[in-house]
N, C-alpha and C positions, 0 to 999 in steps of 0.2 A: 609672769613665770605661767605656763600653763600646769593644770592638774587633772589627775585620771582618778576616778571612782573606782575602788575596788570593793565590791560586795562579798562580806564575810558573814557565814551562817555560823552562828556561835551557838554551840548546844552544851547544855550542862553548865552553866555560868553563875546559877544561884548559889551553887557552893562556894566554900572559902577560896580555894585556888583559882577556880574559873571566874568568880568574879573579882577578887581583889588581884591577884597576879596578872591574869590574862585580859580581862576585860578593861578593869579601870587602871591598872598602873602600864599596860601596853597599849591595846587598839585606842582605848578612849584619850591617852595622853598623846598618843601619834595623831590621832584625829585633831584633838584639840590645840595642837602645835602647828596645824597646817598640812600635815603629812610628812612624808619620808622622801627626800630628794633622790631621785634617781641619776644615774650618771649622764643621761641627756639634759638635766635639769628640770624634768618633769616631777610635779609633786605626787605622789602616790597615797591617796587620802582613803582611809576604810571607812566603810559604811556598815556598820553591822546590823544584823537581825539576831534578836535573841531567842532562841527556842528552848521552850521546858515544858515540863507536864502539868505545872500549877499555874494556870492562866493570872492567877492574882498576883504571886510572887514574881513571874517574869513581867509582868505590866508594872509593877512597882518598882522593880529595878531598872526597868527601861525608863520610866519617867523621872526617877531619881537622878538618872546620869545623863538625860536629853538624847536617849536614842529613841529614833522616830518608829523603827519597825521591830516588831516582836510576835510572837506567836506560839502555838502549841502544836501546830501540823508540820513535822518533820518533812514529810513526802511532800508537801506543797512548798516548802522552802527550798527543797533538792530540786524541785522542778522548774524554779525561776532561773532563767538563762542570765539574769543580770547578775546574779551571786555566783562567784567563780572560786570559792575556797570555803572549805567545811572544817571547823574546827570543833573538837570534842574533848571536854573534860568531864565528863559525866563518868559513871560507874566503869571500871576495868571489866567487868564482866559482860556489858552490852558493846564494850568499844569494836571488837572484830566486826560485829554484824553492821553496825552504825558506819564504820569507815567503807565495808563492802558497798553498802548503799550509796555511800556518797561518791565513791569511785565510778561504780555503775552510773551513776547520774553525769559522770563527766566532771566532776568536782575535783579539785587539787585538794590535798588532805594535810591538815597539821593536827596532833593531837596532843594530850598530856600524855606522860607516861605511866605505865607501859602499854604498847601497843595491844599484847593481851597477856594471857597469863601462860603462855607457852612459846618458846622460840620457833617451833615449827609454825604454829599459826602467825606468827609475827613475820616471819619470812614469806609466807604464803600471801599475806597482805601486801607486802612490799612488792612482790613479784605481780601481784593482780594489777598494783597502781601501775608499775612499769609497762605490763602489756595494754593497760588500758590508755597509756600516753598522757597519765597526768603525774603532776609532781608530788611528792609525801615527804613529810616530816614528823619530827618528834621533838618535844619539847625536851632536851637535855641540858637543863640550865645550869646545872650544879657542877658538872664536869671540870670545868675550868676555873672554879672558885680557886682564889688564890690560896687557901687552906688545903683544899684536896690536892692541888699540884703540888704543893709542900710535902703532902703525905706520899705522893707517887714518887717525887723525887727521894725520899727519905727510904721508902721501900726499894726504890732501884738501886740506891747507893748501898744496899745491905746493911743500913744502920739498925733494923730490927732483928738482924740474924733471920733465922728460917721461920716464916710464919706458917702457922697451922691454922689460925683462925683470926677474924677480925670482926669485932662489934664496935661501930663508931656512934656516940651520940654525943652531937655537937652543934653548934650553930655556924656562924660565920668565920669565927676566931678559933683556928685549931692550935696555933702556937702563938704564944705571947710576943714574940720577937726578941727573944733575949740571945739568940745566936743567928738567927735570920729575921730580918725584918718583916713586921706583920703588915699585910696587905688586906684590908678591908674593902670590898666592893663599894665605890662612891654611891652606886645607886641604890644601896641599901639604907643610907642615912641623909643623903640630900634631898630637899624637897621636890 
């Protein structure tokens, strides 16, 4: 089976979400299993470069997880034509500028949510990516969790009546399954 490398610039992965969810549980897990099989049978194998402000933290993270490439110079990483994708999990305040820089460098972009602090700026960035001919996406990994799907179904059925405000504080189990089976995502508890 043939494989194809995909270089991923990963920015902001020393934080909890960037490190655990995106680097370790996603990109490195895919790399360690040999890649993702594409429809033509090719294995797409991620090759991340970790970029951060603190050289000691980013180097330690790279060494701890067998990542050969790391650095502190985002412009240098963006200039590398061998890296096709830019991922950002750093602070939301910086994200719009970082995404624009990556798009201007011809990188496809994928980022943690939200894209920006305003809808207008988020739409502008999506249009900028479209106009530059690069793909773009955002991590909306919670929208289809079974508990949220159940909440949406209940809302749509009128179960709650007229809703004026909602505040949700919950984990992955929204309903206990007494009148509708509970479904906890298996990836959340399988090794």
